[in-house]
N, C-alpha and C positions, 0 to 999 in steps of 0.2 A: 476429831469428831466431838469437839467440845459442846457444840450446840445440838448435836443429834443428827440423825440421818432420817429422811422423811420420804414417804411416797404420798400419792394423793389420798391415801387411806389412813396411814398412821405414822408415828414417829418413834424412833428408838433413841431414848435420852440416856447418856451415860449416867449410870447409878452413882450416888454419893454414899459416903458413910452414914449420912442421915437417913438413906433409904434402906439400909441393911435390915433393920428391924421389921419394917413392912414386908420385905422380900422373904424374910424367915417366916413371918405369920402366914403369908400366902402359901408357903410350902407345908408348914407343919400344923397350921391351925385354921384352915379354910374349909369351905364345903366341897373342895376338890381334893383335899389331903387323902381321903380314902381311895382315890383312884391312882395314887402314886406310892403311898407309904402306909405302914401300920395295919392293925387289925381293922376290919375283918379280911380285907382282900390281900394284904401283903404282910402277913405276920412275921415273915423272915426278914423284913426290912423295917426295923423300928423307926418311929418318928425321931428325928434328931433333937437333942436339947439345943438350947441357944449356944452353949459352949461348943458342942460338936459341930454345929453349923459354922460357927466362927472359925473353927480349926480347918474345915473344908473350904470355906469362902473367906479367905484371908483378906486383909485391908486393901491390897492392891486390886482386888476385884471391884472396889468401890471408889477408889481415888484416881484410877487411871495412870498410876505411876509405873506399872509394868504391864503394858498391854500384851506383850508377847507371852506373858505368864497366865493371863486370863482377865476377863473383864465382864461385868454385868451391865445390862442396859434395862431401862424401864420402858415398857411398851405403852405408849399413850395414844389416845384418840381425843382430839379436840381438848387436850389438857387432862383428861381422865386417865388414871393409871389402870391399865388392864392386866398387867402381869410383868414377868421378867424373862429375859433371854440372856444367856451368857455363853461365852466360848472359854474353853480351858486353855492350857498351854499350847502354843503353836510349835510343831515339830518342824524346824527349818530344813531338815533333810528330806523328810517325806512331804513337806509342804501340806500338812494336815493338822486338824484339830478336832475335838469333840465339842458339841454344843448341847445345851439343855434349855428347857423352856417350861414355865408353868404360869398359869393364869392366876389372877387374884381371886376370882369368883366364877362359879358355874355359869352365871349369866353372860359371861364374855366368851364362852365356848360355842363351837358350832356355827360361828359367823365369819370364818375365814381370817380372823385377826392373827392367829397363831402361824398360819401358813405364810401370811404376808410378812410377819416378823422374821420368820425363818429365811424367806427369800432375801429380804433386806440385809440380815446379818451375814448371810452366805456371800452376797455380793460385796459388801464392805470387807470382809475378811479376804476375798479374792483380790480386790482392787488395792487394798492397803498393805497386805502382808503376803501376797502371793499364794495364799491357801487354795489349792485346787481339789482337795479332798476333804470333805466335812462329814463327820460321823455323828450319829445320835443313836441311842440304845434304849428304847422303851421296853417295858415288860410286854410279853406276848399277850398278857391279860388286859392291856390297855389298848383296846381295839380302836377307840376314838383317836388316840394319839397316833397309832399306825396309819390310820386313814389320812389324818391331816398331814403327816410327814410324807406320805406317798404323794398327795396332791401337791405338796411343795417341792417335789422332785427328787425325794429320797427313795432308794431301792434297797431291798434286803440283800445282804451280802454274808457269805461264810468266812470272808477274809477279815480276821481280827487285826486291828492295828497293833503294832509292836508295843509291848508293855501295857496293853489295854486290859483293864479288870472290870467287867460288867457289874453293874449294881444289882441286877436281878438274876436269879437262877435260870430264869426263862427269857433272858434279854434277846431281843430281836435287833441284831446290828444292822443298821441302815446307813447308806453312804450316798452322798451326792457329789458327783464329779463336775468340776467346773473347768473351763478352758482358760 
């Protein structure tokens, strides 16, 4: 997937190490941060420092060297960067992985771009790595995200993946099953 994966709506472009800083800014310092991290809405989930982000999102997320461990992609529309989507380590036994997504700016939300990116990444993971179970775990407080994930084919589940540690005390574990 060197050139990216595209639909008639948007493209997922593999992120590079040069994209790492922007992806961090979108997470930790955008007008959407309050909907995911930190005070006032998420005081128990502090905004990560640059160093903490780099510890979680290692270089292989950005250089494509270890796609089975995880990889980030930039969501683009006509060349404009809308946000990022990534998958974490793929479990070869359960053929599953967890994904995460965040947009770069509030103006890109509510237009279906996130849902389209989720469908596209799930399809890619299924076709290229045999992943048939994809998890995402938003906070129960993030109602917009839950609605978007539901529209993209995710359903709430009580079955936690093995070794899964949710980010939020009120995480809603959602799963999408693919054939």
